C-alpha positions in Angstrom: -12.2 27.6 -60.1 -15.3 29.6 -59.9 -15.8 32.0 -56.8 -18.0 30.6 -54.2 -20.4 32.1 -51.5 -20.3 29.9 -48.5 -23.7 29.1 -47.1 -25.8 26.3 -45.9 -28.2 24.9 -48.4 -31.9 25.4 -47.5 -33.3 22.1 -49.0 -36.9 21.8 -50.2 -38.9 19.1 -48.2 -40.8 18.0 -51.1 -37.6 17.6 -53.3 -35.9 15.8 -50.4 -38.9 13.4 -50.2 -38.7 12.7 -54.0 -34.8 12.0 -53.7 -35.5 9.6 -50.8 -38.1 7.7 -52.7 -36.0 7.3 -55.7 -33.1 5.9 -53.5 -35.6 3.5 -52.0 -36.7 2.5 -55.6 -33.2 1.9 -56.5 -31.7 0.0 -53.6 -34.6 -0.9 -51.2 -35.3 0.2 -47.5 -32.0 -0.4 -45.8 -29.5 0.8 -48.5 -31.9 3.3 -49.8 -32.1 5.1 -46.4 -28.5 5.1 -45.7 -27.7 6.5 -49.1 -30.4 9.1 -48.7 -28.8 10.2 -45.4 -25.4 10.4 -47.0 -26.7 12.5 -49.8 -28.7 14.8 -47.6 -25.3 15.7 -45.8 -23.7 16.1 -49.2 -26.3 18.6 -50.4 -26.1 20.7 -47.2 -22.4 21.1 -47.7 -22.6 21.9 -51.3 -21.5 25.5 -52.3 -23.3 27.1 -55.1 -20.9 29.2 -57.2 -21.4 32.9 -57.5 -22.4 34.7 -60.6 -24.2 31.7 -62.2 -26.2 32.2 -65.5 -29.9 32.0 -65.2 -31.7 28.9 -66.3 -33.9 28.4 -69.2 -33.4 28.9 -73.0 -34.2 31.4 -75.5 -33.7 32.3 -79.1 -30.3 33.8 -78.4 -29.0 30.2 -77.2 -26.5 28.7 -79.6 -24.0 26.2 -78.3 -20.6 25.6 -80.0 -19.2 21.9 -79.8 -15.6 21.5 -79.9 -12.7 19.5 -78.4 -10.3 21.7 -76.2 -7.5 21.2 -78.7 -9.3 21.7 -82.1 -7.7 25.1 -82.4 -4.0 24.7 -82.2 -1.6 27.4 -81.1 2.1 27.4 -80.5 1.8 30.3 -78.2 -1.0 29.0 -75.8 -2.9 26.0 -74.5 -5.8 24.8 -76.5 -8.4 26.0 -74.0 -6.8 29.6 -74.0 -6.7 29.6 -77.8 -10.4 28.5 -78.0 -11.3 31.2 -75.3 -9.6 33.9 -77.4 -11.0 32.8 -80.7 -14.6 32.8 -79.4 -14.1 36.0 -77.8 -12.8 37.6 -81.0 -14.9 35.8 -83.7 -18.0 34.3 -82.1 -18.9 36.8 -79.4 -22.2 37.8 -81.0 -22.8 34.3 -82.5 -23.1 31.9 -79.8 -24.1 31.9 -76.1 -22.5 28.7 -74.8 -19.5 26.3 -75.3 -19.6 22.6 -75.1 -15.9 21.6 -74.6 -15.9 17.9 -75.1 -14.1 15.8 -72.3 -11.0 18.0 -71.2 -10.0 15.6 -68.4 -7.0 13.4 -68.5 -8.1 10.1 -70.6 -6.5 7.1 -72.0 -8.6 6.5 -75.1 -11.7 7.2 -77.2 -10.8 11.0 -77.7 -11.5 11.9 -74.1 -14.3 9.6 -73.3 -12.3 7.2 -71.3 -11.7 9.3 -68.4 -8.8 8.7 -66.0 -9.6 11.5 -63.5 -13.0 13.4 -63.5 -11.9 16.3 -61.5 -8.7 17.3 -63.4 -8.1 19.1 -66.6 -5.9 17.4 -69.2 -2.5 19.4 -68.7 -2.1 19.3 -72.6 -5.2 21.5 -72.8 -4.8 23.8 -70.0 -6.0 24.5 -66.5 -9.1 24.9 -64.6 -8.3 28.7 -64.7 -8.5 28.4 -68.5 -12.0 26.9 -68.1 -13.0 29.6 -65.9 -11.8 32.3 -68.3 -13.8 30.8 -71.0 -16.9 30.8 -68.7 -16.6 34.5 -68.0 -18.1 35.3 -71.5 -20.0 32.0 -72.3 -22.1 29.4 -70.7 -20.3 26.0 -70.5 -21.6 22.4 -71.0 -19.4 19.8 -69.3 -19.2 16.3 -70.3 -20.5 14.0 -67.6 -19.1 10.6 -68.6 -21.0 8.7 -66.1 -21.3 5.1 -67.5 -17.7 4.2 -67.4 -14.3 5.1 -66.4 -10.9 4.4 -68.0 -9.0 1.1 -67.1 -6.3 3.4 -66.0 -8.4 5.4 -63.4 -7.6 5.2 -59.8 -10.9 3.6 -59.1 -10.3 0.6 -61.4 -6.6 0.2 -60.5 -7.8 0.0 -56.8 -10.2 -2.6 -57.8 -7.5 -4.6 -59.5 -5.2 -4.3 -56.4 -8.0 -5.8 -54.3 -9.1 -2.6 -52.4 -12.2 -3.6 -50.8 -13.8 -0.1 -51.2 -13.8 -0.8 -54.9 -14.6 -4.5 -55.1 -18.2 -3.7 -56.2 -17.6 -0.6 -58.2 -17.7 -2.6 -61.5 -19.9 -5.5 -62.9 -18.1 -8.8 -62.8 -20.0 -11.6 -64.4 -19.1 -14.9 -66.2 -19.2 -16.2 -69.9 -22.0 -18.8 -69.1 -24.9 -16.2 -69.0 -27.0 -15.4 -71.9 -26.2 -12.0 -73.3 -27.8 -12.2 -76.6 -30.5 -9.6 -75.6 -27.9 -6.9 -74.8 -27.9 -3.9 -77.1 -24.3 -3.3 -78.6 -23.2 -0.1 -79.8 -19.8 -1.4 -80.9 -18.6 -4.5 -82.3 -16.1 -5.0 -79.5 -16.5 -7.8 -76.9 -19.2 -7.0 -74.0 -16.9 -8.7 -71.4 -13.2 -8.2 -70.8 -10.8 -10.4 -68.8 -8.7 -8.8 -66.1 -6.3 -10.2 -63.6 -7.0 -9.1 -60.1 -5.8 -9.9 -56.7 -8.6 -12.3 -56.6 -7.7 -14.0 -59.9 -9.1 -13.5 -63.3 -12.4 -11.6 -63.6 -14.5 -10.9 -66.6 -15.6 -7.2 -66.4 -18.4 -5.5 -68.4 -17.1 -3.2 -71.0 -19.9 -1.8 -73.1 -17.8 0.5 -75.3 -14.2 -0.9 -75.4 -11.7 -2.8 -73.2 -10.4 0.4 -71.8 -13.8 1.7 -70.7 -14.9 0.0 -67.6 -18.8 0.1 -66.8 -19.6 1.3 -63.6 -22.0 -0.7 -61.3 -24.8 1.6 -60.3 -26.4 -1.3 -58.4 -23.9 -0.2 -55.7 -24.9 3.1 -54.1 -21.4 4.1 -53.4 -21.0 4.4 -57.2 -24.1 6.6 -57.4 -23.0 8.8 -54.7 -19.6 9.2 -55.9 -20.9 10.3 -59.3 -23.3 12.6 -57.6 -20.2 14.0 -55.9 -18.5 14.5 -59.2 -21.6 16.1 -60.7 -21.9 18.7 -57.9 -18.0 19.5 -58.2 -18.6 20.2 -61.9 -21.4 22.7 -60.9 -19.0 24.3 -58.5 -16.4 24.6 -61.3 -18.7 26.3 -63.6 -21.0 23.8 -65.4 -24.2 25.3 -66.7 -25.2 22.3 -68.6 -24.3 18.7 -68.1 -24.1 16.4 -71.2 -24.9 12.9 -69.6 -23.0 10.6 -72.0 -24.1 7.2 -72.9 -26.9 7.5 -70.1 -29.0 4.9 -71.4 -26.6 2.1 -70.5 -26.4 3.0 -66.8 -28.4 -0.1 -65.4 -27.7 -3.7 -66.5 -30.2 -6.5 -66.1 -29.2 -9.6 -68.0 -32.0 -10.9 -70.1 -33.0 -7.5 -71.0 -31.5 -5.1 -73.6 -29.6 -3.3 -70.7 -30.5 0.0 -72.3 -33.0 2.6 -71.3 -34.3 0.5 -68.4 -36.6 2.1 -65.9 -33.7 2.4 -63.4 -31.7 4.3 -65.8 -34.5 6.9 -66.2 -34.8 6.9 -62.2 -31.2 7.9 -62.0 -31.5 10.8 -64.4 -34.6 11.8 -62.5 -32.6 11.6 -59.2 -29.8 13.8 -60.7 -32.5 16.4 -61.8 -33.8 16.4 -58.4 -30.4 16.9 -56.8 -29.9 20.0 -59.3 -33.4 21.4 -58.7 -32.5 21.4 -55.0 -29.1 23.1 -55.0 -28.4 24.5 -58.7 -31.6 24.8 -60.5 -29.8 27.0 -63.2 -28.0 23.9 -64.4 -29.7 22.0 -67.2 -29.5 18.2 -68.1 -28.8 17.1 -71.7 -29.0 13.5 -72.2 -27.1 11.8 -75.1 -28.9 8.6 -76.1 -28.1 7.4 -79.8 -31.1 5.3 -80.1 -34.3 5.3 -82.1 -36.3 8.6 -81.7 -39.2 7.2 -79.4 -36.7 6.0 -76.7 -34.5 9.1 -77.2 -37.4 11.5 -76.2 -38.4 9.3 -73.3 -35.6 11.0 -71.4 -37.9 14.2 -71.3 -40.0 12.2 -68.6 -43.1 14.1 -68.0 -41.4 17.3 -69.1 -40.5 18.6 -65.6 -38.8 15.6 -63.9 -36.1 14.5 -66.3 -33.8 16.0 -68.9 -34.3 19.5 -70.0 -32.8 18.8 -73.4 -32.3 15.6 -75.5 -30.2 15.3 -78.5 -32.2 15.2 -81.7 -30.3 12.3 -83.1 -32.5 11.6 -85.9 -32.1 15.1 -87.5 -28.5 14.7 -89.0 -29.3 11.7 -91.0 -32.8 12.8 -92.1 -31.4 16.1 -93.4 -28.7 14.3 -95.2 -31.3 12.1 -96.8 -33.4 15.0 -97.8 -30.6 16.6 -99.8 -29.0 13.2 -101.2 -32.6 12.4 -102.7 -33.7 16.0 -103.1 -36.8 15.0 -101.3 -37.7 16.2 -97.9 -40.8 14.2 -97.2 -39.3 11.9 -94.6 -37.9 15.1 -93.0 -41.4 16.7 -93.2 -43.4 13.7 -91.8 -40.8 13.4 -88.8 -40.7 17.0 -87.8 -44.5 17.3 -88.3 -44.8 14.4 -85.5 -42.6 16.2 -82.9 -44.0 17.3 -79.6 -42.5 18.7 -76.4 -44.1 17.5 -73.1 -43.4 21.1 -71.6 -42.3 24.6 -72.5 -39.3 24.1 -70.1 -37.8 21.5 -72.4 -36.1 21.7 -75.7 -34.8 19.6 -78.4 -31.0 20.0 -78.9 -30.8 20.2 -82.6 -27.4 19.4 -84.4 -26.1 18.1 -87.7 -22.5 17.4 -87.0 -20.7 16.5 -84.0 -17.5 14.6 -82.8 -19.2 11.5 -83.4 -20.3 10.2 -86.9 -23.7 10.8 -88.5 -25.9 8.0 -86.6 -28.3 6.0 -88.7 -30.0 4.1 -85.7 -32.1 6.9 -84.7 -33.8 6.8 -88.2 -34.8 3.2 -87.8 -38.4 2.9 -89.0 -38.1 6.4 -90.8 -35.7 5.5 -93.5 -35.8 2.3 -95.5 -32.8 -0.1 -95.7 -32.5 0.9 -99.3 -32.3 4.6 -98.3 -29.6 3.9 -95.7 -27.8 1.8 -98.0 -27.7 4.7 -100.5 -26.4 7.0 -98.0 -23.7 4.5 -97.1 -22.6 4.6 -100.7 -22.6 8.2 -100.9 -20.4 8.7 -98.0 -18.0 6.0 -99.3 -18.0 7.8 -102.6 -17.3 11.1 -101.0 -14.2 9.9 -99.0 -15.9 8.8 -95.8 -16.1 5.6 -93.9 -18.8 3.5 -92.3 -18.7 2.3 -88.7 -20.7 -0.8 -87.6 -22.2 -2.3 -84.4 -23.0 -6.0 -83.7 -26.7 -6.8 -83.8 -28.8 -9.2 -81.8 -28.4 -11.8 -84.4 -24.6 -11.5 -84.2 -24.3 -9.8 -87.6 -22.9 -6.4 -88.0 -25.2 -3.5 -88.9 -24.5 0.1 -89.8 -24.1 2.4 -86.8 -22.8 5.5 -88.2 -21.3 7.5 -91.1 -17.9 8.9 -90.7 -17.4 12.0 -92.6 -17.5 15.9 -92.2 -21.1 17.1 -92.8 -19.7 19.4 -95.6 -18.3 16.5 -97.5 -21.3 14.4 -96.8 -23.3 16.8 -98.8 -20.9 17.5 -101.6 -18.1 15.3 -102.9 -14.7 16.9 -102.3 -13.8 15.1 -105.6 -16.4 16.8 -107.9 -15.8 19.6 -110.1 -19.0 21.5 -108.8 -18.6 25.1 -108.2 -17.5 26.1 -104.7 -20.6 28.4 -104.4 -23.0 25.7 -105.1 -21.3 23.4 -102.4 -21.4 26.3 -99.9 -25.2 27.1 -100.7 -26.2 23.5 -100.3 -24.4 23.3 -96.9 -25.7 26.5 -95.4 -29.2 25.5 -96.6 -28.8 22.4 -94.5 -27.6 24.5 -91.5 -30.5 26.8 -91.8 -32.9 24.0 -91.5 -31.3 23.1 -88.2 -31.2 26.7 -86.9 -34.7 27.4 -87.9 -36.3 24.2 -86.3 -37.8 24.3 -82.8 -35.0 23.7 -80.3 -31.7 24.9 -79.2 -29.1 24.7 -82.0 -25.6 23.2 -81.5 -22.8 23.8 -83.9 -19.8 21.7 -84.3 -16.8 24.0 -84.7 -15.9 22.3 -88.1 -19.2 23.1 -89.6 -18.4 26.9 -89.0 -15.6 26.6 -91.6 -16.8 24.1 -94.1 -13.9 21.6 -93.0 -13.2 18.6 -95.2 -12.4 15.2 -94.3 -9.0 14.7 -92.5 -7.7 11.8 -94.7 -4.3 12.2 -93.7 -5.1 11.9 -90.0 -7.3 8.9 -90.7 -4.7 7.1 -92.6 -2.2 7.7 -89.8 -4.4 6.4 -86.9 -7.0 4.1 -88.6 -9.7 5.6 -86.3 -12.7 6.3 -88.6 -13.8 9.3 -86.5 -10.7 11.1 -87.0 -11.9 12.0 -90.5 -14.1 14.6 -88.6 -11.6 15.4 -85.8 -9.1 17.7 -87.7 -7.0 19.9 -85.9 -6.9 23.6 -87.1 -3.7 25.7 -86.8 -5.2 29.0 -85.4 -2.8 31.3 -87.3 -3.7 29.5 -90.4 -7.4 29.7 -89.7 -7.3 33.5 -88.8 -5.5 34.1 -92.1 -8.2 32.0 -94.1 -11.0 34.0 -92.4 -9.2 37.4 -93.0 -9.1 36.4 -96.7 -12.6 37.2 -97.9 -11.9 35.1 -101.1 -11.2 31.8 -99.4 -13.7 28.9 -99.0 -13.3 29.0 -95.1 -14.3 32.7 -95.1 -17.4 32.2 -97.6 -18.7 29.5 -95.3 -18.2 31.3 -92.1 -19.6 34.6 -93.3 -22.7 32.8 -94.7 -23.2 31.0 -91.3 -22.5 34.2 -89.2 -25.1 35.8 -91.2 -27.8 33.0 -90.4 -26.7 33.0 -86.8 -27.1 36.9 -86.4 -30.6 36.9 -88.0 -31.7 33.8 -86.0 -30.8 35.1 -82.7 -32.8 38.2 -83.2 -36.2 36.6 -83.8 -38.6 35.9 -81.0 -40.3 33.3 -83.1 -37.2 31.0 -83.0 -37.5 30.8 -79.1 -37.4 27.1 -78.4 -40.9 27.1 -77.0 -42.2 28.9 -80.2 -44.7 26.6 -81.9 -43.8 25.0 -85.1 -46.0 23.8 -88.0 -45.0 22.1 -91.2 -46.3 23.6 -94.4 -47.3 21.8 -97.5 -44.5 23.3 -99.9 -43.8 20.2 -101.8 -41.2 17.4 -101.9 -38.1 19.6 -102.6 -38.9 22.5 -100.4 -38.9 22.1 -96.6 -41.1 24.8 -95.3 -42.6 25.4 -91.8 -43.9 28.3 -89.7 -42.5 29.1 -86.3 -44.6 31.1 -84.0 -46.5 33.2 -83.2 -44.3 33.9 -80.2 -44.4 37.4 -78.7 -46.4 38.5 -81.5 -44.0 37.3 -84.3 -44.3 34.5 -87.0 -41.4 33.4 -89.3 -42.0 31.1 -92.4 -38.9 29.4 -93.1 -38.5 28.0 -96.7 -35.5 25.8 -97.8 -34.9 24.4 -101.3 -33.2 21.1 -100.8 -32.6 20.6 -104.7 -30.6 21.4 -107.3 -33.4 22.9 -109.4 -35.4 26.0 -109.1 -38.5 25.5 -107.0 -41.8 27.4 -106.5 -43.9 27.7 -103.7 -47.5 28.8 -103.9 -48.4 31.6 -101.8 -51.8 29.9 -101.0 -50.1 27.3 -98.8 -48.5 30.3 -96.6 -50.3 31.8 -93.8 -52.3 34.8 -94.7 -50.6 37.9 -93.3 -52.3 40.5 -95.5 -49.6 42.9 -97.0 -47.3 40.0 -97.9 -43.8 39.1 -96.8 -40.4 40.3 -96.2 -37.3 38.0 -96.3 -35.0 38.5 -93.1 -32.0 37.4 -95.1 -31.9 39.5 -98.0 -34.8 42.0 -97.6 -36.7 40.9 -100.7 -40.5 41.6 -100.6 -43.2 39.3 -101.7 -46.8 40.2 -102.3 -49.6 38.3 -100.5 -50.5 36.3 -103.6 -47.1 36.2 -105.1 -45.5 32.8 -105.7 -42.0 32.6 -104.1 -39.3 31.2 -106.4 -36.4 29.5 -104.8 -33.1 29.3 -106.5 -31.2 25.9 -105.9 -30.5 25.4 -102.1 -31.8 28.9 -101.4 -33.1 29.9 -98.0 -35.7 32.4 -97.1 -36.9 33.3 -93.7 -40.1 35.3 -94.1 -41.8 37.7 -91.8 -45.0 39.8 -92.6 -44.1 43.0 -94.4 -45.8 45.2 -91.8 -43.7 43.7 -88.9 -41.7 46.1 -87.0 -38.3 46.0 -88.2 
């Protein structure tokens, strides 16, 4: 546990007024006032941890995304092995680690939480979490939509404990749920035998994941207490899982309702009051316009939102060797303030979601990606649409294998270049990059584990023996070492450029269908022109479409020089990040 400096909080009167108004909006006068008084006492008692990182993001911020047991070691716990590996191999490459849910759980890879405030003993202890934070900022998962059916809260509900009788959403089968958005194909309601008899309980994601009833202010206050405990225990960023589903209103989609946004704003106000260094990152796997709505006005809601459309649009660009969809979409992106940032990622513990590209990719283009993934050894997950039919939800495959078939005879170097080009796009775009640990090593589909479990996401959840991994990295000729070395080079260059600051401007350049080019900056006097050939053919870029910088350009990645009127020729999947030749080295 983090060291603490006991002191009474000095609470801002304007913030307290906003918090009170939000509670009145959610619960009305009587319940809202009572909830406010209870929350005010909670905030006064909160102990801000010592040695916190400063808030805000810059070009050095890069997050590693990993499970606590992805790196397996017979000699130490998963969290201890992760800390040792990060210190040895990633110390100058990343700034923060997102450890996916490391709490005791019953299903869904940790997202069915049994106990919010304990560390899964199979992964380690709170001391292991604290040791990781001595070197890196940490992002905790705040799984706030649902709890495990085995959690003490739900078990108390089943026993008839009156304190928990309204913690969950009980309803009946006669109501019309046809408008409710379904992220899975499992039933929305699940029957449970309780001391009051059979009850049908709301279960958005699975029968083992019981939705919390935020209409009950006791639930909101309990989750606020969990959030503040996470801050005390070292969280610098909070990933708000499935936050769009928090508020249910039968007859609506039950997603992204105004009350859900109000709850996020309330969490933001609470953190601004007692722990302003902590950032909220919202996870809403929905079409882009709804997703960026969680920025609010730029200062009252999330500091970061997941850039969910990016993975599928980058994959589409490489699959068709045509980046125009990606160009058009990124050209439309705007941030509501300089204190917000996109959380850019290509791979994660989930699959490659296709819903965020709704209205951007045609059904024919989505179908082509499905065929590609199946041909490359992947799988496809579905959700139930409003019309009762199943639709494609996500593509289950490692990003490396999505880009290049593991069955093809294509040269290893070509596959590596294609993959690193995709990652360079993510690293150079405006935002804070998140790297799934398997991407650092070019991991392939874990087909054996998938065949054992039947869980499609297991294709992208392989566990890596740490001693094997270290050996592969030390062997300069291995595929793993080649991908890691190329990735490390991109990261070191990226973190040294002021123009890659998340607040730095971004402008898409007219570089043709097969070259994705854009300018970052100026920021602190620097611009970077980033060019990425998404095709298997040599491409040329006319110097006339680049900013006029007088003397010409120098490539940050290989030192090559280009005259001010010289066309730039890109080999297949080549990346160049250009700065003016006369820029200070």
